[in-house]
RONUPA-189054 format. One record per atom (N, C-alpha, C, O): residue number from 1; x, z, y; atom name. Coordinates in steps of 0.001 Angstrom, whole numbers. Layout:
% RONUPA-189054
+-----+---------+---------+---------+------+
!   n !      c1 !      c3 !      c2 ! atom !
+-----+---------+---------+---------+------+
! NUM !       X !       Z !       Y !   CA !
...
+-----+---------+---------+---------+------+
END
This chain:
% RONUPA-189054
+-----+---------+---------+---------+------+
!   n !      c1 !      c3 !      c2 ! atom !
+-----+---------+---------+---------+------+
!   1 !   45240 !   -6082 !   -6993 !    N !
!   1 !   43889 !   -6778 !   -7100 !   CA !
!   1 !   43201 !   -7056 !   -6239 !    C !
!   1 !   42195 !   -6348 !   -6199 !    O !
!   2 !   43302 !   -8157 !   -5116 !    N !
!   2 !   42186 !   -8465 !   -4391 !   CA !
!   2 !   40633 !   -8951 !   -4643 !    C !
!   2 !   40119 !   -9936 !   -5174 !    O !
!   3 !   40295 !   -8127 !   -4192 !    N !
!   3 !   38804 !   -8790 !   -4563 !   CA !
!   3 !   37901 !   -9966 !   -3191 !    C !
!   3 !   37816 !   -9962 !   -1963 !    O !
!   4 !   37610 !  -10459 !   -3835 !    N !
!   4 !   36911 !  -11665 !   -2643 !   CA !
!   4 !   34992 !  -11863 !   -3072 !    C !
!   4 !   34234 !  -11500 !   -3972 !    O !
!   5 !   34933 !  -12450 !   -2120 !    N !
!   5 !   33064 !  -12437 !   -2332 !   CA !
!   5 !   32444 !  -13940 !   -2841 !    C !
!   5 !   33307 !  -14442 !   -3560 !    O !
!   6 !   31702 !  -14505 !   -2771 !    N !
!   6 !   31266 !  -15582 !   -3647 !   CA !
!   6 !   30070 !  -15571 !   -2716 !    C !
!   6 !   29499 !  -14488 !   -2596 !    O !
!   7 !   29456 !  -16941 !   -1822 !    N !
!   7 !   27986 !  -16973 !   -1558 !   CA !
!   7 !   27478 !  -17997 !   -2512 !    C !
!   7 !   28178 !  -18934 !   -2896 !    O !
!   8 !   26280 !  -17806 !   -2875 !    N !
!   8 !   26058 !  -19368 !   -3497 !   CA !
!   8 !   24699 !  -18933 !   -3178 !    C !
!   8 !   24074 !  -17886 !   -3346 !    O !
!   9 !   24352 !  -20489 !   -2477 !    N !
!   9 !   22872 !  -20533 !   -2078 !   CA !
!   9 !   22080 !  -20897 !   -2969 !    C !
!   9 !   22622 !  -21290 !   -4002 !    O !
!  10 !   20520 !  -20912 !   -2925 !    N !
!  10 !   19890 !  -21511 !   -4348 !   CA !
!  10 !   18230 !  -21545 !   -3627 !    C !
!  10 !   17638 !  -20629 !   -3056 !    O !
!  11 !   17806 !  -22856 !   -3884 !    N !
!  11 !   16668 !  -23154 !   -3713 !   CA !
!  11 !   15441 !  -22424 !   -4904 !    C !
!  11 !   15512 !  -22946 !   -6017 !    O !
!  12 !   14769 !  -21722 !   -4814 !    N !
!  12 !   14039 !  -21779 !   -5599 !   CA !
!  12 !   12066 !  -22172 !   -5291 !    C !
!  12 !   11407 !  -22045 !   -4259 !    O !
!  13 !   11699 !  -22602 !   -6517 !    N !
!  13 !   10363 !  -22878 !   -6332 !   CA !
!  13 !    9475 !  -21967 !   -7220 !    C !
!  13 !    9816 !  -21812 !   -8392 !    O !
!  14 !    8464 !  -21409 !   -6791 !    N !
!  14 !    7225 !  -20582 !   -7677 !   CA !
!  14 !    6250 !  -21383 !   -7580 !    C !
!  14 !    5988 !  -22204 !   -6701 !    O !
!  15 !    5819 !  -21164 !   -8345 !    N !
!  15 !    4152 !  -22117 !   -8319 !   CA !
!  15 !    3021 !  -20701 !   -7986 !    C !
!  15 !    3458 !  -19576 !   -8226 !    O !
!  16 !    2187 !  -20791 !   -7664 !    N !
!  16 !    1296 !  -19745 !   -7230 !   CA !
!  16 !      76 !  -20215 !   -7889 !    C !
!  16 !    -363 !  -21348 !   -7694 !    O !
!  17 !    -747 !  -18947 !   -9043 !    N !
!  17 !   -1832 !  -20039 !   -9378 !   CA !
!  17 !   -2720 !  -19712 !   -8327 !    C !
!  17 !   -2459 !  -19062 !   -7315 !    O !
!  18 !   -4200 !  -20418 !   -8789 !    N !
!  18 !   -5170 !  -21197 !   -7784 !   CA !
!  18 !   -5750 !  -20029 !   -7156 !    C !
!  18 !   -6035 !  -19865 !   -5970 !    O !
!  19 !   -5935 !  -18911 !   -8561 !    N !
!  19 !   -6908 !  -17995 !   -8066 !   CA !
!  19 !   -6013 !  -16843 !   -7431 !    C !
!  19 !   -6643 !  -15796 !   -7282 !    O !
!  20 !   -4544 !  -16797 !   -6979 !    N !
!  20 !   -4047 !  -15718 !   -6083 !   CA !
!  20 !   -3571 !  -16099 !   -4943 !    C !
!  20 !   -3363 !  -17283 !   -4679 !    O !
!  21 !   -3378 !  -15262 !   -4252 !    N !
!  21 !   -2504 !  -15260 !   -3404 !   CA !
!  21 !   -1874 !  -15155 !   -2790 !    C !
!  21 !   -2568 !  -14370 !   -2143 !    O !
!  22 !    -575 !  -15238 !   -1959 !    N !
!  22 !     404 !  -14822 !   -1459 !   CA !
!  22 !     440 !  -13989 !     -21 !    C !
!  22 !     394 !  -14681 !     996 !    O !
!  23 !     514 !  -12647 !     116 !    N !
!  23 !     486 !  -12252 !    1588 !   CA !
!  23 !    1872 !  -11569 !    1657 !    C !
!  23 !    2559 !  -11267 !     682 !    O !
!  24 !    2221 !  -11344 !    3147 !    N !
!  24 !    3661 !  -10100 !    2921 !   CA !
!  24 !    2773 !   -9081 !    3528 !    C !
!  24 !    1649 !   -9028 !    4026 !    O !
!  25 !    3928 !   -8171 !    3227 !    N !
!  25 !    3626 !   -6512 !    3202 !   CA !
!  25 !    2483 !   -6165 !    4648 !    C !
!  25 !    1351 !   -5717 !    4464 !    O !
!  26 !    2828 !   -6354 !    5502 !    N !
!  26 !    2021 !   -5755 !    6641 !   CA !
!  26 !     687 !   -6434 !    6790 !    C !
!  26 !    -309 !   -5739 !    6995 !    O !
!  27 !     629 !   -7260 !    6734 !    N !
!  27 !    -869 !   -7702 !    6611 !   CA !
!  27 !   -1358 !   -6922 !    4870 !    C !
!  27 !   -2530 !   -6557 !    4776 !    O !
!  28 !    -841 !   -6812 !    4176 !    N !
!  28 !   -1707 !   -6330 !    2831 !   CA !
!  28 !   -1650 !   -4546 !    3226 !    C !
!  28 !   -2436 !   -3817 !    2619 !    O !
!  29 !    -826 !   -4021 !    4109 !    N !
!  29 !    -876 !   -2945 !    4423 !   CA !
!  29 !   -2108 !   -2530 !    5370 !    C !
!  29 !   -2937 !   -1669 !    5078 !    O !
!  30 !   -2085 !   -3441 !    6794 !    N !
!  30 !   -3118 !   -3481 !    7382 !   CA !
!  30 !   -4615 !   -3670 !    6807 !    C !
!  30 !   -5664 !   -3105 !    7119 !    O !
!  31 !   -4389 !   -4469 !    6045 !    N !
!  31 !   -5492 !   -4844 !    4610 !   CA !
!  31 !   -6049 !   -3405 !    4263 !    C !
!  31 !   -7121 !   -2888 !    4580 !    O !
!  32 !   -5246 !   -3032 !    3696 !    N !
!  32 !   -5433 !   -1203 !    3207 !   CA !
!  32 !   -6090 !    -267 !    3980 !    C !
!  32 !   -6981 !     513 !    3642 !    O !
!  33 !   -5507 !    -438 !    5162 !    N !
!  33 !   -5646 !     556 !    6059 !   CA !
!  33 !   -7062 !     304 !    6784 !    C !
!  33 !   -7747 !    1293 !    7045 !    O !
!  34 !   -7449 !    -763 !    7061 !    N !
!  34 !   -9239 !   -1086 !    7364 !   CA !
!  34 !  -10102 !   -1117 !    6909 !    C !
!  34 !  -11162 !   -1103 !    7533 !    O !
!  35 !  -10008 !   -1185 !    5362 !    N !
!  35 !  -10847 !    -528 !    3865 !   CA !
!  35 !  -10606 !     828 !    3995 !    C !
!  35 !  -11671 !    1426 !    3840 !    O !
!  36 !   -9719 !    1555 !    4202 !    N !
!  36 !   -9776 !    3137 !    4180 !   CA !
!  36 !  -10528 !    3570 !    5273 !    C !
!  36 !  -11503 !    4296 !    5083 !    O !
!  37 !  -10128 !    3140 !    6641 !    N !
!  37 !  -11010 !    3038 !    7570 !   CA !
!  37 !  -12672 !    3069 !    7605 !    C !
!  37 !  -13461 !    3972 !    7884 !    O !
!  38 !  -12875 !    1546 !    7159 !    N !
!  38 !  -14445 !    1361 !    6811 !   CA !
!  38 !  -14470 !    2128 !    5987 !    C !
!  38 !  -15614 !    2481 !    6271 !    O !
!  39 !  -14002 !    3312 !    4418 !    N !
!  39 !  -15123 !    3579 !    3616 !   CA !
!  39 !  -14928 !    5196 !    4298 !    C !
!  39 !  -15870 !    5956 !    4074 !    O !
!  40 !  -13794 !    5735 !    5089 !    N !
!  40 !  -14107 !    7210 !    5662 !   CA !
!  40 !  -14890 !    7106 !    7201 !    C !
!  40 !  -15026 !    8080 !    7942 !    O !
!  41 !  -15434 !    5542 !    7554 !    N !
!  41 !  -16776 !    5993 !    8815 !   CA !
!  41 !  -17868 !    6265 !    7947 !    C !
!  41 !  -18472 !    7266 !    8335 !    O !
!  42 !  -18589 !    5512 !    6423 !    N !
!  42 !  -19527 !    5792 !    5831 !   CA !
!  42 !  -19240 !    7560 !    4834 !    C !
!  42 !  -20151 !    8009 !    4139 !    O !
!  43 !  -18287 !    8081 !    4931 !    N !
!  43 !  -17961 !    9054 !    3269 !   CA !
!  43 !  -17236 !   10083 !    3958 !    C !
!  43 !  -16680 !    9701 !    4987 !    O !
!  44 !  -17115 !   11176 !    3681 !    N !
!  44 !  -16292 !   12327 !    3853 !   CA !
!  44 !  -15560 !   13225 !    2758 !    C !
!  44 !  -15469 !   12749 !    1626 !    O !
!  45 !  -15320 !   13800 !    2873 !    N !
!  45 !  -14562 !   14295 !    1588 !   CA !
!  45 !  -14541 !   15869 !    1926 !    C !
!  45 !  -14659 !   16269 !    3084 !    O !
!  46 !  -14363 !   16819 !     712 !    N !
!  46 !  -14999 !   18216 !     867 !   CA !
!  46 !  -14443 !   18564 !    2041 !    C !
!  46 !  -15199 !   18867 !    2964 !    O !
!  47 !  -12689 !   18594 !    2276 !    N !
!  47 !  -11707 !   19029 !    3644 !   CA !
!  47 !  -12871 !   19376 !    4884 !    C !
!  47 !  -12991 !   20380 !    5586 !    O !
!  48 !  -13915 !   17706 !    4819 !    N !
!  48 !  -14210 !   17588 !    6089 !   CA !
!  48 !  -15461 !   18326 !    6631 !    C !
!  48 !  -15830 !   18663 !    7757 !    O !
!  49 !  -16178 !   18491 !    4855 !    N !
!  49 !  -17446 !   19263 !    5109 !   CA !
!  49 !  -16959 !   20904 !    5344 !    C !
!  49 !  -17505 !   21733 !    6072 !    O !
!  50 !  -16228 !   21009 !    4820 !    N !
!  50 !  -16061 !   22457 !    4595 !   CA !
!  50 !  -15488 !   23206 !    6409 !    C !
!  50 !  -15612 !   24302 !    6955 !    O !
!  51 !  -14902 !   21962 !    6765 !    N !
!  51 !  -14539 !   21710 !    8333 !   CA !
!  51 !  -15507 !   22330 !    8745 !    C !
!  51 !  -15333 !   23485 !    9132 !    O !
!  52 !  -17007 !   21648 !    8784 !    N !
!  52 !  -18252 !   21446 !    9023 !   CA !
!  52 !  -18901 !   22804 !    9049 !    C !
!  52 !  -19384 !   23324 !   10055 !    O !
!  53 !  -18864 !   23312 !    7876 !    N !
!  53 !  -19552 !   24154 !    7618 !   CA !
!  53 !  -18792 !   25462 !    8265 !    C !
!  53 !  -19515 !   26426 !    8515 !    O !
!  54 !  -17868 !   25533 !    8456 !    N !
!  54 !  -17033 !   26825 !    8570 !   CA !
!  54 !  -17061 !   27395 !    7952 !    C !
!  54 !  -16881 !   28567 !    8283 !    O !
!  55 !  -17342 !   27038 !    6335 !    N !
!  55 !  -17213 !   27835 !    4816 !   CA !
!  55 !  -16359 !   27147 !    4026 !    C !
!  55 !  -16240 !   25923 !    4068 !    O !
!  56 !  -15575 !   28088 !    3086 !    N !
!  56 !  -14607 !   27384 !    2177 !   CA !
!  56 !  -15231 !   26914 !     900 !    C !
!  56 !  -16336 !   27250 !     472 !    O !
!  57 !  -14259 !   25982 !     276 !    N !
!  57 !  -14718 !   25496 !    -757 !   CA !
!  57 !  -15423 !   26927 !   -2150 !    C !
!  57 !  -16318 !   26985 !   -2994 !    O !
!  58 !  -14799 !   27434 !   -1849 !    N !
!  58 !  -15416 !   28292 !   -3284 !   CA !
!  58 !  -16707 !   29088 !   -2558 !    C !
!  58 !  -17288 !   29848 !   -3334 !    O !
!  59 !  -17079 !   29051 !   -1615 !    N !
!  59 !  -18139 !   29411 !    -964 !   CA !
!  59 !  -19534 !   28276 !    -993 !    C !
!  59 !  -20598 !   28393 !   -1601 !    O !
!  60 !  -19139 !   27371 !    -254 !    N !
!  60 !  -19793 !   26067 !   -1182 !   CA !
!  60 !  -20380 !   25642 !   -2075 !    C !
!  60 !  -21428 !   25001 !   -1994 !    O !
!  61 !  -19795 !   25934 !   -3063 !    N !
!  61 !  -19680 !   25712 !   -4720 !   CA !
!  61 !  -20677 !   26883 !   -5036 !    C !
!  61 !  -21789 !   26471 !   -5365 !    O !
!  62 !  -20542 !   28184 !   -5014 !    N !
!  62 !  -21133 !   29237 !   -5604 !   CA !
!  62 !  -22673 !   29025 !   -4527 !    C !
!  62 !  -23560 !   28456 !   -5164 !    O !
!  63 !  -23014 !   29326 !   -3317 !    N !
!  63 !  -23543 !   29387 !   -2963 !   CA !
!  63 !  -24492 !   27507 !   -2646 !    C !
!  63 !  -25707 !   27539 !   -2841 !    O !
!  64 !  -24230 !   26900 !   -2457 !    N !
!  64 !  -24904 !   25895 !   -2439 !   CA !
!  64 !  -24822 !   24892 !   -3769 !    C !
!  64 !  -25829 !   24468 !   -4334 !    O !
!  65 !  -23744 !   24648 !   -4090 !    N !
!  65 !  -23640 !   23837 !   -5347 !   CA !
!  65 !  -24509 !   24156 !   -6911 !    C !
!  65 !  -24978 !   23626 !   -7918 !    O !
!  66 !  -24298 !   25391 !   -6229 !    N !
!  66 !  -25303 !   25969 !   -8312 !   CA !
!  66 !  -25980 !   26189 !   -7966 !    C !
!  66 !  -26431 !   27032 !   -8743 !    O !
!  67 !  -27060 !   26027 !   -6674 !    N !
!  67 !  -28218 !   26791 !   -6311 !   CA !
!  67 !  -29250 !   25198 !   -6765 !    C !
!  67 !  -29022 !   24164 !   -6136 !    O !
!  68 !  -30099 !   25214 !   -7644 !    N !
!  68 !  -30868 !   24379 !   -8230 !   CA !
!  68 !  -31552 !   23612 !   -7063 !    C !
!  68 !  -31555 !   22384 !   -6979 !    O !
!  69 !  -32001 !   24269 !   -6371 !    N !
!  69 !  -33319 !   23824 !   -5077 !   CA !
!  69 !  -31955 !   23214 !   -4465 !    C !
!  69 !  -32267 !   22028 !   -4360 !    O !
!  70 !  -30555 !   23328 !   -3973 !    N !
!  70 !  -29844 !   22397 !   -3330 !   CA !
!  70 !  -29429 !   21135 !   -4358 !    C !
!  70 !  -28764 !   20206 !   -3900 !    O !
!  71 !  -29819 !   21139 !   -5666 !    N !
!  71 !  -29299 !   20214 !   -6035 !   CA !
!  71 !  -30583 !   19319 !   -6087 !    C !
!  71 !  -30434 !   18112 !   -5897 !    O !
!  72 !  -31327 !   19617 !   -6231 !    N !
!  72 !  -32448 !   18931 !   -6233 !   CA !
!  72 !  -32933 !   17474 !   -5063 !    C !
!  72 !  -33192 !   16278 !   -5196 !    O !
!  73 !  -32828 !   18649 !   -3737 !    N !
!  73 !  -32620 !   17865 !   -2651 !   CA !
!  73 !  -31635 !   17403 !   -2137 !    C !
!  73 !  -31938 !   16487 !   -1371 !    O !
!  74 !  -30342 !   17643 !   -2200 !    N !
!  74 !  -29156 !   16865 !   -1942 !   CA !
!  74 !  -28264 !   16077 !   -2881 !    C !
!  74 !  -27321 !   15366 !   -2534 !    O !
!  75 !  -28697 !   16302 !   -4140 !    N !
!  75 !  -27716 !   15059 !   -4966 !   CA !
!  75 !  -27871 !   14260 !   -4678 !    C !
!  75 !  -29086 !   14195 !   -4490 !    O !
!  76 !  -27152 !   12827 !   -4300 !    N !
!  76 !  -27144 !   12050 !   -4534 !   CA !
!  76 !  -27204 !   11682 !   -5936 !    C !
!  76 !  -28391 !   11359 !   -5894 !    O !
!  77 !  -26931 !   11503 !   -6960 !    N !
!  77 !  -27438 !   11091 !   -7969 !   CA !
!  77 !  -29285 !   11088 !   -8474 !    C !
!  77 !  -29903 !   10363 !   -9253 !    O !
!  78 !  -29688 !   12182 !   -7659 !    N !
!  78 !  -31135 !   12503 !   -7713 !   CA !
!  78 !  -31997 !   10927 !   -6608 !    C !
!  78 !  -33211 !   11009 !   -6421 !    O !
!  79 !  -31659 !   10380 !   -6348 !    N !
!  79 !  -31741 !    9387 !   -5689 !   CA !
!  79 !  -33548 !    9949 !   -4390 !    C !
!  79 !  -34746 !    9679 !   -4480 !    O !
!  80 !  -32984 !   10505 !   -3712 !    N !
!  80 !  -33993 !   11596 !   -3034 !   CA !
!  80 !  -33029 !   10370 !   -1536 !    C !
!  80 !  -32012 !    9677 !   -1495 !    O !
!  81 !  -34109 !   10733 !    -618 !    N !
!  81 !  -33350 !   10227 !     889 !   CA !
!  81 !  -32715 !   10832 !    1591 !    C !
!  81 !  -32088 !   10407 !    2561 !    O !
!  82 !  -32798 !   12121 !    1128 !    N !
!  82 !  -31782 !   13187 !    2025 !   CA !
!  82 !  -30618 !   13954 !    1060 !    C !
!  82 !  -30079 !   15047 !    1236 !    O !
!  83 !  -30435 !   12938 !     -54 !    N !
!  83 !  -29601 !   13369 !    -556 !   CA !
!  83 !  -28045 !   12736 !     207 !    C !
!  83 !  -27992 !   11645 !     775 !    O !
!  84 !  -27284 !   13347 !     114 !    N !
!  84 !  -25553 !   13658 !     592 !   CA !
!  84 !  -24629 !   13504 !     104 !    C !
!  84 !  -23716 !   12841 !     595 !    O !
!  85 !  -24564 !   14367 !   -1602 !    N !
!  85 !  -23461 !   15032 !   -2168 !   CA !
!  85 !  -23338 !   14063 !   -2930 !    C !
!  85 !  -24316 !   13337 !   -3110 !    O !
!  86 !  -21903 !   13749 !   -3686 !    N !
!  86 !  -22098 !   12500 !   -4862 !   CA !
!  86 !  -21005 !   14082 !   -5248 !    C !
!  86 !  -20439 !   14856 !   -4476 !    O !
!  87 !  -21077 !   14048 !   -6772 !    N !
!  87 !  -20634 !   15251 !   -7558 !   CA !
!  87 !  -19191 !   14316 !   -8169 !    C !
!  87 !  -19062 !   13102 !   -8013 !    O !
!  88 !  -18234 !   15182 !   -8851 !    N !
!  88 !  -17245 !   14309 !   -8974 !   CA !
!  88 !  -17511 !   13521 !  -11032 !    C !
!  88 !  -18192 !   13721 !  -12037 !    O !
!  89 !  -17136 !   13215 !  -10856 !    N !
!  89 !  -17874 !   12187 !  -12308 !   CA !
!  89 !  -16795 !   12243 !  -13464 !    C !
!  89 !  -16908 !   11809 !  -14610 !    O !
!  90 !  -15720 !   12886 !  -12879 !    N !
!  90 !  -14378 !   12675 !  -14056 !   CA !
!  90 !  -13275 !   13263 !  -13910 !    C !
!  90 !  -13375 !   13146 !  -12688 !    O !
!  91 !  -12136 !   13885 !  -14048 !    N !
!  91 !  -11471 !   14534 !  -14033 !   CA !
!  91 !  -10450 !   13279 !  -12960 !    C !
!  91 !  -10098 !   12111 !  -13126 !    O !
!  92 !  -10230 !   14536 !  -11621 !    N !
!  92 !   -9446 !   14646 !  -10326 !   CA !
!  92 !  -10599 !   13352 !   -9305 !    C !
!  92 !  -10393 !   12875 !   -8189 !    O !
!  93 !  -11484 !   13180 !  -10030 !    N !
!  93 !  -12420 !   12891 !   -8949 !   CA !
!  93 !  -12830 !   14372 !   -8034 !    C !
!  93 !  -12806 !   15566 !   -8333 !    O !
!  94 !  -13303 !   13416 !   -6466 !    N !
!  94 !  -13436 !   14704 !   -5851 !   CA !
!  94 !  -14826 !   14313 !   -5209 !    C !
!  94 !  -15286 !   13180 !   -5348 !    O !
!  95 !  -15434 !   15248 !   -4540 !    N !
!  95 !  -16355 !   15312 !   -4191 !   CA !
!  95 !  -16561 !   14522 !   -2705 !    C !
!  95 !  -15755 !   14631 !   -1781 !    O !
!  96 !  -18022 !   13557 !   -2645 !    N !
!  96 !  -18051 !   12455 !    -954 !   CA !
!  96 !  -19311 !   13182 !    -851 !    C !
!  96 !  -19777 !   14031 !   -1610 !    O !
!  97 !  -19728 !   12740 !     122 !    N !
!  97 !  -20488 !   13055 !    1180 !   CA !
!  97 !  -20930 !   12065 !    1993 !    C !
!  97 !  -20060 !   11462 !    2620 !    O !
!  98 !  -22735 !   11553 !    2233 !    N !
!  98 !  -22753 !   10508 !    3181 !   CA !
!  98 !  -22477 !   11283 !    4260 !    C !
!  98 !  -23114 !   12321 !    4438 !    O !
!  99 !  -21122 !   10732 !    5444 !    N !
!  99 !  -21166 !   11514 !    6676 !   CA !
!  99 !  -22600 !   11717 !    7585 !    C !
!  99 !  -22830 !   12764 !    8190 !    O !
! 100 !  -23255 !   10888 !    7582 !    N !
! 100 !  -24366 !   11167 !    8746 !   CA !
! 100 !  -25219 !   11891 !    8236 !    C !
! 100 !  -25905 !   12563 !    9005 !    O !
! 101 !  -25473 !   11998 !    6666 !    N !
! 101 !  -26663 !   13043 !    5956 !   CA !
! 101 !  -25965 !   14601 !    6104 !    C !
! 101 !  -26447 !   15734 !    6099 !    O !
! 102 !  -24534 !   14044 !    6244 !    N !
! 102 !  -23949 !   15835 !    6167 !   CA !
! 102 !  -24320 !   16589 !    7783 !    C !
! 102 !  -25115 !   17430 !    8204 !    O !
! 103 !  -23391 !   15852 !    8264 !    N !
! 103 !  -24102 !   15992 !    9469 !   CA !
! 103 !  -25329 !   16893 !    9709 !    C !
! 103 !  -25480 !   18051 !   10097 !    O !
! 104 !  -26352 !   15637 !    9222 !    N !
! 104 !  -27118 !   16164 !    9865 !   CA !
! 104 !  -27763 !   17285 !    8520 !    C !
! 104 !  -28985 !   17335 !    8376 !    O !
! 105 !  -27114 !   17888 !    7867 !    N !
! 105 !  -27544 !   18628 !    7128 !   CA !
! 105 !  -27084 !   19987 !    7472 !    C !
! 105 !  -27556 !   21050 !    7068 !    O !
! 106 !  -25833 !   19747 !    8491 !    N !
! 106 !  -25146 !   21021 !    9035 !   CA !
! 106 !  -25950 !   21240 !   10305 !    C !
! 106 !  -26166 !   22417 !   10595 !    O !
! 107 !  -26326 !   20501 !   10938 !    N !
! 107 !  -27046 !   20650 !   12015 !   CA !
! 107 !  -28320 !   21023 !   11947 !    C !
! 107 !  -28789 !   21581 !   12939 !    O !
! 108 !  -29039 !   20838 !   10953 !    N !
! 108 !  -30348 !   21352 !   10402 !   CA !
! 108 !  -30648 !   22214 !    9728 !    C !
! 108 !  -31212 !   23184 !   10235 !    O !
! 109 !  -30406 !   22176 !    8476 !    N !
! 109 !  -30595 !   22595 !    7300 !   CA !
! 109 !  -29721 !   24032 !    6442 !    C !
! 109 !  -30177 !   24763 !    5563 !    O !
! 110 !  -28581 !   24055 !    6982 !    N !
! 110 !  -27436 !   24597 !    6394 !   CA !
! 110 !  -27449 !   26179 !    7178 !    C !
! 110 !  -26440 !   26883 !    7224 !    O !
! 111 !  -28724 !   26561 !    7745 !    N !
! 111 !  -28636 !   27893 !    8181 !   CA !
! 111 !  -29927 !   28510 !    6984 !    C !
! 111 !  -30076 !   29678 !    6625 !    O !
! 112 !  -30632 !   27450 !    6611 !    N !
! 112 !  -31580 !   28332 !    5529 !   CA !
! 112 !  -30827 !   28292 !    4140 !    C !
! 112 !  -31263 !   29171 !    3396 !    O !
! 113 !  -29887 !   27578 !    3609 !    N !
! 113 !  -29219 !   27888 !    2792 !   CA !
! 113 !  -28066 !   29406 !    2578 !    C !
! 113 !  -27645 !   29793 !    1488 !    O !
! 114 !  -27798 !   29960 !    3752 !    N !
! 114 !  -27156 !   30714 !    4591 !   CA !
! 114 !  -27981 !   32181 !    3757 !    C !
! 114 !  -27748 !   33325 !    4148 !    O !
+-----+---------+---------+---------+------+
END
């Protein structure tokens, strides 16, 4: 038995609601990359803080994050000017650090906590 291929051409119209747009995948990926870069310019994650401090996460948690004086001064939720650490708020959330203040802390204050 011989098989054969058929080619059918069809025109399809799709209406897009006014509150939505159609964007190609390349443009979407570029927008996502730009958003990620903008976020990373302002905030850092724990791995970057570890590298700057030259300390492991365990040391940071035990020697900084468990110290009430550190928390009072540097926890963002305390609404003070020097606050640069945002602690995880839910399961699988990570630490976030305001990059500029984090660098200032490492350069100027970290030695006081060692």
